[in-house]
LUMTI-738835 format. One record per residue (C-alpha): x negated, y, z negated. Coordinates in steps of 0.5 Angstrom, whole numbers, padded with zeros to 4 digits, always signed. Example, Ala and Ser with C-alpha at 12.3 -4.5 7.8 and 13.67 -1.06 7.14 Angstrom:
-0025-0009-0016-0027-0002-0014
end
This chain:
+0151+0253+0091+0157+0250+0089+0160+0253+0083+0163+0250+0077+0170+0252+0079+0169+0248+0085+0167+0242+0082+0174+0240+0080+0176+0239+0087+0171+0233+0087+0172+0226+0085+0170+0224+0079+0169+0231+0077+0176+0232+0077+0177+0227+0072+0172+0230+0067+0174+0236+0062+0173+0242+0065+0169+0245+0059+0163+0241+0061+0163+0243+0069+0157+0248+0067+0153+0243+0064+0154+0238+0070+0153+0244+0075+0146+0245+0072+0144+0238+0074+0146+0238+0081+0142+0240+0086+0143+0242+0094+0141+0239+0100+0141+0240+0107+0139+0237+0114+0139+0238+0121+0142+0233+0126+0139+0226+0127+0136+0227+0120+0137+0221+0115+0139+0221+0108+0137+0214+0106+0131+0210+0106+0131+0203+0109+0132+0198+0103+0132+0203+0098+0138+0205+0094+0140+0212+0093+0139+0214+0085+0143+0220+0087+0151+0221+0088+0151+0225+0095+0157+0230+0097+0158+0233+0103+0160+0241+0103+0159+0243+0111+0158+0239+0117+0159+0232+0119+0155+0225+0118+0155+0218+0121+0155+0213+0116+0153+0205+0117+0155+0201+0111+0151+0195+0108+0156+0191+0111+0155+0194+0118+0161+0198+0118+0161+0205+0122+0165+0211+0120+0164+0219+0121+0165+0224+0115+0167+0231+0116+0166+0236+0111+0173+0239+0112+0177+0232+0111+0180+0230+0104+0175+0224+0104+0169+0229+0103+0172+0230+0096+0169+0223+0094+0161+0221+0095+0159+0220+0101+0157+0213+0099+0157+0209+0093+0150+0209+0090+0150+0202+0088+0152+0200+0095+0147+0204+0099+0141+0200+0099+0143+0197+0106+0146+0203+0108+0144+0209+0113+0147+0216+0113+0145+0221+0119+0147+0228+0120+0151+0228+0126+0152+0236+0126+0147+0241+0128+0146+0242+0120+0149+0239+0114+0149+0242+0107+0151+0238+0100+0150+0237+0093+0147+0231+0089+0147+0229+0082+0144+0223+0079+0148+0217+0080+0147+0214+0073+0148+0221+0069+0155+0222+0073+0157+0215+0071+0155+0215+0064+0158+0222+0063+0164+0219+0065+0164+0215+0059+0162+0221+0054+0168+0225+0057+0172+0219+0054+0169+0218+0048+0169+0226+0046+0176+0226+0048+0178+0220+0044+0174+0223+0038+0177+0225+0032+0177+0233+0030+0172+0231+0025+0168+0227+0029+0160+0228+0030+0161+0228+0037+0165+0235+0036+0164+0242+0034+0157+0243+0037+0155+0250+0040+0153+0246+0046+0152+0239+0049+0145+0240+0053+0143+0234+0048+0148+0229+0051+0145+0230+0058+0138+0230+0055+0140+0223+0052+0144+0221+0058+0138+0223+0063+0133+0219+0058+0130+0213+0061+0132+0209+0055+0139+0210+0056+0139+0210+0064+0137+0203+0063+0143+0201+0059+0149+0198+0062+0155+0203+0062+0159+0198+0057+0154+0200+0052+0154+0207+0053+0161+0208+0049+0158+0204+0043+0152+0208+0043+0156+0214+0042+0160+0211+0037+0155+0210+0032+0151+0216+0032+0151+0220+0026+0150+0228+0025+0146+0231+0020+0144+0238+0019+0137+0240+0018+0133+0247+0016+0126+0250+0018+0121+0246+0015+0124+0239+0014+0120+0233+0015+0124+0229+0019+0119+0223+0019+0112+0222+0016+0106+0219+0020+0104+0212+0017+0111+0211+0014+0116+0206+0016+0121+0207+0022+0129+0207+0020+0132+0212+0025+0131+0215+0032+0133+0222+0033+0136+0226+0038+0136+0234+0038+0142+0237+0039+0140+0244+0036+0134+0247+0034+0126+0245+0035+0121+0241+0032+0114+0240+0032+0110+0233+0033+0104+0233+0028+0098+0228+0028+0092+0228+0023+0086+0229+0026+0079+0229+0023+0079+0237+0023+0086+0237+0020+0093+0236+0022+0095+0239+0029+0101+0240+0033+0101+0236+0039+0108+0237+0042+0115+0241+0041+0121+0238+0042+0128+0241+0043+0135+0240+0045+0136+0233+0048+0129+0230+0046+0130+0223+0044+0124+0221+0039+0122+0216+0033+0124+0210+0037+0117+0207+0038+0116+0205+0031+0123+0202+0032+0121+0198+0038+0114+0196+0035+0116+0195+0027+0110+0199+0026+0109+0205+0022+0110+0212+0025+0104+0214+0029+0106+0222+0028+0110+0227+0023+0115+0231+0026+0118+0237+0022+0123+0242+0024+0121+0249+0027+0128+0252+0026+0134+0250+0023+0138+0245+0027+0143+0239+0028+0140+0232+0029+0144+0226+0032+0141+0220+0029+0141+0212+0031+0139+0207+0026+0134+0202+0027+0139+0196+0027+0143+0200+0032+0137+0202+0036+0135+0195+0037+0142+0192+0039+0144+0197+0044+0137+0200+0047+0131+0196+0046+0134+0189+0048+0136+0192+0055+0129+0196+0056+0124+0191+0054+0124+0185+0059+0120+0179+0057+0116+0174+0061+0113+0167+0060+0106+0166+0061+0108+0161+0067+0112+0167+0070+0106+0172+0068+0101+0168+0072+0105+0168+0078+0106+0175+0078+0099+0177+0077+0097+0172+0083+0102+0176+0087+0098+0183+0085+0101+0185+0078+0096+0188+0073+0096+0185+0066+0095+0191+0060+0092+0188+0054+0094+0193+0049+0090+0190+0043+0084+0194+0040+0077+0193+0044+0074+0188+0039+0080+0184+0039+0080+0184+0047+0072+0182+0047+0074+0176+0042+0079+0173+0046+0081+0177+0053+0083+0175+0060+0079+0176+0066+0081+0182+0070+0086+0184+0065+0086+0192+0063+0084+0194+0056+0088+0200+0054+0090+0200+0046+0097+0202+0044+0095+0208+0041+0092+0211+0048+0097+0208+0052+0102+0214+0053+0096+0218+0055+0092+0213+0060+0098+0211+0063+0097+0217+0068+0091+0212+0071+0096+0206+0073+0099+0205+0079+0106+0206+0079+0107+0202+0085+0104+0196+0081+0108+0191+0077+0105+0191+0070+0105+0186+0064+0103+0188+0057+0100+0183+0052+0098+0183+0045+0097+0178+0039+0104+0178+0037+0110+0181+0040+0111+0188+0037+0105+0191+0040+0107+0189+0047+0114+0190+0046+0112+0198+0044+0108+0198+0050+0113+0195+0055+0118+0200+0052+0113+0206+0053+0111+0204+0060+0119+0203+0062+0120+0210+0059+0116+0213+0064+0118+0209+0070+0114+0203+0071+0116+0196+0073+0114+0193+0067+0114+0186+0063+0112+0184+0056+0109+0178+0055+0112+0172+0051+0107+0168+0046+0101+0174+0047+0094+0173+0050+0093+0167+0046+0099+0164+0049+0097+0166+0056+0090+0163+0054+0093+0156+0052+0097+0156+0058+0091+0157+0063+0087+0151+0059+0093+0146+0060+0093+0148+0068
end
């Protein structure tokens, strides 16, 4: 395994504050391959940035250019290939054995933005003076942030607010309106839901966890309470900033006409309304999963299938699309709701 000290020899790590090397190293993983093994899959871009530490590889780029990369060369201090240009590329082990290390390409890209923001921040900035910065990689690794353009990452860090909390502090209450989403920088929090037998803790949150955003997406009351289990530090983002920087890039909207085309091509329509609403006015062949059950029942869905979420109004289907996008589904939110889709069908 490569050491934190050795990271400084590789680009773009050599442009990043060395104080963050140990943190980045915890997100690196090693790989090895034998002669003629292929490191790429046809038509699939790499989601990791790869570095060669021992051996030789043959590279065929998208444009058809061929080159050889040796681990002892200066070129090996750079990524084997640009992950954004890897969909049509081919990387093959040319020596008896090769070794290297990899890191999530989007994390590395966004971390460079964080490094510049931290470097430029004032001494009393909310971005400085943390015990550790695991919350930064936790935030950058979240599906939500990974989906936003690099240009928005700096703005995201610029509007984060820091707040210190104590054990027992109620961060949000089930049923109340949402005004902020949060990232835990230090400490632990519990997620609690009201059941027939009383309040129950259903999850534990720790460093780097993003929470509270669902109510901001749907413009609906909080669906759970969150309470600190220890003293800690939170970074928070206002609802307005969240909708501007994150929601707009995560939730993709689709018209009724395009939705029907995708359904004909094999997409699944998820009706996230309550069962009585679905029975009253539903689309034949759609799958009814009420929004409160979606996170749990999403495990039943085929991750290879395009999904389209629908409801009466935009808020629930947007929340559903956001939830599914966070877990890696290719998903759209239906404009005009189920009734709009019915009207479109009646006209065709």
